[in-house]
Each structure stands twice: as C-alpha cells, then as structure tokens.
N, C-alpha and C positions, 0 to 999 in steps of 0.2 A: 481797569474800571469794572465796577460791579456789574455783573451780567444777570444775577437772579434777584428776585423780588421777594423779600420775606422780612419779618422782624426778629429781632434779637433780644436777649435778656442779659442782665447783669451777670447771672450765674454762669452763662456759657462763654463769656468773653475773658480775655486776660485782663488783669488788675495791675496798672491801668491799661485801658485799651489801646491797641496799636492802630490808631486811626489811619495813617498812610496805607497800612495793609488792608484795612477795611475798604477804603475808597480807591485804592490803587494809584495814589498820588499824594503829594504834600500840597496842601491848600490851607486857607484860613478856615477855622471851624466855627460854625454859627450853630445856635441851638434854639428850639422852640420847645417850651415846657408846656404840655397839655395842648396838643395840636387839634383836638376835636375831629371834625371831618377831614382835616388835612387840606382844607382850601387855601388857608394863608401860607402854609408850609410849602405847598406846591408852586404857588405863586412866587414866593421868595426864591425857591430853588431856580425857577425860570429866569427871574431878574438878576440872580447872582450866579451865573454858571462858574465863575472863577473860584467860588467858595463851596465847602461841603457843609451840608446840613444835618444835624442830629435832631430827630424829632422824638419827643417823649410823650407817652400816653399809657394809661392803665386799662381803659376800657376797650373790650374786644371789638364791639361794632364799630367804634372810631378807628381802631387799628385796621380792620378790614376795608372800611371806606377809604382811609388814607392810602392803603397799599394798592387798591384799584386805581386810584388817581395817579400814584407814582408810576405804577406800571404802564398805565394808558399813555402817559406822557414820556415814557421811556427815560426817566431821569436816573442818571447815574451818580448824582451828588446828594443823595438822600439816604440816610440810614435811620430806620424806625426802630425804636426800643420800647419794649413793654416792661416798663419800671417807673418807679417814682423819681422825683427830682433829686432828693437827698442821696439815695444809692448811686445814681448815675453820676452826679457831680463828684461825690466824694471817691467813689470806687474806680470809676472808668476814666475820669478826667484828671490828668496831671496838673499841678499848679501852673497857672499862666498859659494854659493850652487853648482857651476859648477866646475867639475874636468878637464874640457878641452873643446876647441871650435876649430871647423875647418870651414874654408870658402874657397870653391873651385871655383876659377874663377867668382868672383863677377862682376856684370855688370859694365863695365868700364865708361859708358856714355862718350864716346869720344869727342863729341862736346863741345866746350869751354863753351857754354851757359848752358850746362846740368851737368857739372862736380860737382855742388853742390849737385846733387842727389847721388853722390858715397856714399856708405855705410861706408867705412873705412876712418875716420878722426880723429881729435884730440878728439873731443867730444864722438865719438863712442868708442875710446880706453878707455877714462875715465869711461864710463858706463861699459865696459867689465872688467875693473880692479875692479869694485865694486862687479861683480857677480862671478868672478873667485877666487877660493880659492888659496892661495900662493903655487907655485909649479905646478899649472895647465898649461898645454901646449896650446899654441895658434898657430895654423898652417893655413897659407894662401898661395894660389897658384893663380898666374895670369899670363897670356901670353901677357898682354898689358903693353908695356914698359912705358908709361907715367904714368899709374896707379901704376905700380911698384915703380916708383920714389916717388909718393906720399905716398905710404904705407911705403916705407923705411924711408922717412923723418918724418912720424907721429910716427912710432915705435921708431925711434932713439931719438925723442924729449920726448917721455913718460918716466916718472921716474918709471913706474910700470911694465915694460916689459924688459927682458934681452934675448938676443939671445942665442939659445943653440948650435950655431955653432961658428965658429971663424969669420964668416962674416955676414952681414945683411941678406943675402939670399944665397941658393945653387941652382945649375942648374939641380940637379937630386935628386930624392927621392926613392932610391931603395926599393922594397918591396911593394910599395903603388900600389893599383889598378888603372889603368888609366881610368878616367872618359871618357865618350863619347866626351865631348867638348875638353878634354886634348888630345885625339887622333886626332881630327881634327886639333888642334893648331899645334901639332907636324908634321902632314903630310903637313901642309901648310907653314911650316918653321918659326913658332913662338914658340921658345923654351920658356916654363914656367920658372918662378922663384918661388921658394919655400921659404916662410919665416918661419923659425922653431924658435919660441920665447917661453918664458915662463914667467908666472906671478911671479914677485919677492915678496919680503916681505915688500916693501915699502907701508905705509898705503895710502889708497885711500878714500878721502872724499866722502860719499854717498849723492850726490846732486840730486839723481834720486828717489825720493820717489815712492813707490807703491801707486796708487790712492786709496783713502779712499771711501768706500761706505757708503752711508747715508741712512736713512729710506726713503721709497718711499714718493715722494711728494704728498700731498693731500690738496687742497684749495677748500673752498666752497665760493662761491661769489654770490652776488645778482646783476644782470645786468638789467638795464632798457631797455631791448630789447630782441629780439628773437635770438636764434641761426641761424635761416635762415638768418636774416639781417647780423649778424656777418659774416657768410659765404660769402654772396654776397660782403660785404665790404672788405673782406680780399684781399690783394695784397702781393705778395712776397716782403720780406724786410730782412735786416740783421743788426746785431749789434755786437760789440765786447766789451766783459767784461774782462778786463786784458788781458790775453794771450788765451782767449777762444773765438774764432769767432763762431757766431751762425747765421744760415740762416734759415728763416721761408719760406718754398718753396710753399706749396699749402694747400687749405682746401677741405675736403671731407666730405660730410653729408650722415648719414644712412637713407635709406628708412624705416627702421624698427622702430626706436624710435626717430629719429631727431638728435641723438648725432653728434657732430662735431668733426673731426680729423684734427689737423694741423700737416702736415708733416714738421720736422725740421731736421737740420743737425748741429752737433756741432763737432769741432776738439779741443779735450782736450789732447794735446800731453802727452803721446805717443799714445793715443787712440782716435778713432773717432767713433761717433754713429749716426744712422739715427733714429730719434724718431717719434712716433705717439703721440702727446699731445692730450688728449681727454677732450672735453667738454661735459658732460653728464648732462641732465636735471633731476631735482627731481620733484616729484609730488608736493612738496611745493612752486615751482617757483624758488628755488635756483639752481645754477650750480655747479657741482663738476668738478674740473679740476685736472687731474692727468696724468699718463701714461698708455697708451694702451700696452698690452702685446706683440703686433706685434714687432718681431725682439728681443724680450727678453732683453730690456734695462737694463742697470746697473745704479743704482740711484747714480751718482757721483756728485760732487759739480756742474759740468757744466750742469747736467740735472736739478738740482734745480735752476740754473741761467736761463735755458731755460724757465721753467715755470714762474719764476719771471718776465722775460721780456715780456712773453705773457700777463701776468696780467697787466703790465705797458702799454702795447699796448691797452688793453681793457679799462683801466682807463683814458687814453689820448683821446680816441675816445667817451667814455661813461663816463663822469666825475661823474655821480651819482652812479657808480659801488661801491658796498660796499663789503669788505672782511669780511666774517662771521667767518671763521675758516682757520688756515693755519699751516702746519707742515713743511714749508720751512726752510732750514737750511742755513742762509746767515750770513757771517762776516760783520762787520762794513763797511770794505772795498767794499763789494758787494752791499751795500744798495744805 
C-alpha cells in the first residue's frame, strides 16, 4: 500500500503505468479528470475502498489542497497526477484498463474562438472508449448549457457509449457530494446537467498508441570549428517533421568544460518535452551529442528527431562536419 503522499507526472512514470505497483494491489481503476479541491475525489475514495482512484489536475493550488485532504484521511487508494487528460489516458493507461471515469465541471471555454480547447469532443470519446473496459461508467457534470449541448451531441453520436438513464442527462444526482464549484453554480441559478453513461461492448479501434521509448541518442561528430563559435552562431529556429514541431530556443555554454547546451522544445502529441541537447567535447577533438539529464527526458522518436535536426543544422553551417558514430533510430520517412 502507498505510504507516502505526493503527486506524480507522466514524465516520471512507466509507459504504460504499472498501477498494481503504484497502489500495491490489483483493484478496479477509477479516474477523476480535473478534481479541483479534491472534495469529490476523497469522498469517492472513502465510499469505494475496494477500488483505486487516479486523480488528474494541472493547477498547483488544487493539487496541494487535494494532497492535504488525501493525507489527512490517510487514504492509500488515491494517486494524484499533475498532467492533462490526454497524456495520462493515452500514455499511462493501457487499453481497457479503467473501470470508470468522472469529469466534474470541465472548463467550458465559452468564447467561440476558444471552444476548440474543450476537452470533451468526438476524438476524446474515441480515446476514452479504448481505455475503458466494457461496462465502465462515464459520468460528466456541467452547468454550462452550450457545453452540455456539445457533450450530448458527442455522446449521442458515439457508438461506444450508452446512457444509463432514460434520457441523455438528468438534472439531479442524489447521493453525490457537491463540489465547491457545483455549490456556486447552484447558488447562482445554473443547474448542472449530469450525464450518466456507460461504455458498451462495441469494439473501439485503438488509434492512440502508447509512445515507444528508444535507446538514448548518442552521436559522435567531428566539427571543423569550436563549440564557442557554434554558440555564437546559434539563433532560435524551428522545424516540423511530420506531426512533431521542434523549436530550438537558446544556446548555453559551461564555464567549467566548454560543453554547449541547446534548449529545445518538442510537441509529440500527446506529450511535450523541453530538452537540453548537449554537445560535449572529447580530448580527441570529437564532440559527443546527446541528451543532458536536465528534466529527465524520455528518449522518444521526437527526441531522436531533435538530435537529427540539430546535426543537420551543424552540417548545413559547417559542411565538413563528419559523423563518426550514431545510435539514432530513424525511419526512411524521417531521413
């Protein structure tokens, strides 16, 4: 059983997560997406001691509040994760691993230009369908009428979910603990709608692969210039390889040994990483290019692409550059 109380991130956990190792037992997995203060999450954990609960949140104040509640209640069946729904579901959760998901009052993004940021859409329900086991409950609550219409339309279109009630939603959910936001909505005259649906047995194609981790990239090059010169010549630039945008942001040099760090950012949906690509000189005159451990990067395909494009930048500026050794894993389409 878990003895310490802290939150985790997608970056530091195995892909997919070993939930029995996290909780110290085999048990049904429930998830609350966006737990806010943690009131609903803690109440659910108390009422369902036979189940393990995964709580997702990105706001630090909410994480701290929920962590205090979990620790105060000495709950061993709750795991808090600081990350968004997409990376947690796709990267940490194996297909068919969840026995239930609750989404309480997701951000409605009411401005028309911002509505694309809403969590619940057709694609998100397709992802949920792959991660939920048949028979798993899906519960969604919202007090925003326009968002409720969107949720109803998405659920009604989906072949993978069936309402547990006679209607798409109900106006009351007796027995549930009222969240802080829910109490405010009721006090201000915005009655919530409660969507109580269930994952049916219709097969869902898993088009949401868990990212594959590759060996750490390690490239040895011979460059006809100094790292000092490369650092002075560096300017921010970006490139997009397939669906992976890469941004090279800044260069930093060590006073100690002259090693050069190139700060880079990659968005490899559903995860993003900020990297420190290291150029370290050898006594032989060669330069080793790889990943610095800052931020504990995960060596995905996108990371290998980031190193590949950095080397391409070097060979463009210094055509006499020679690649002595490389462990980069690239497909024909990446070359």
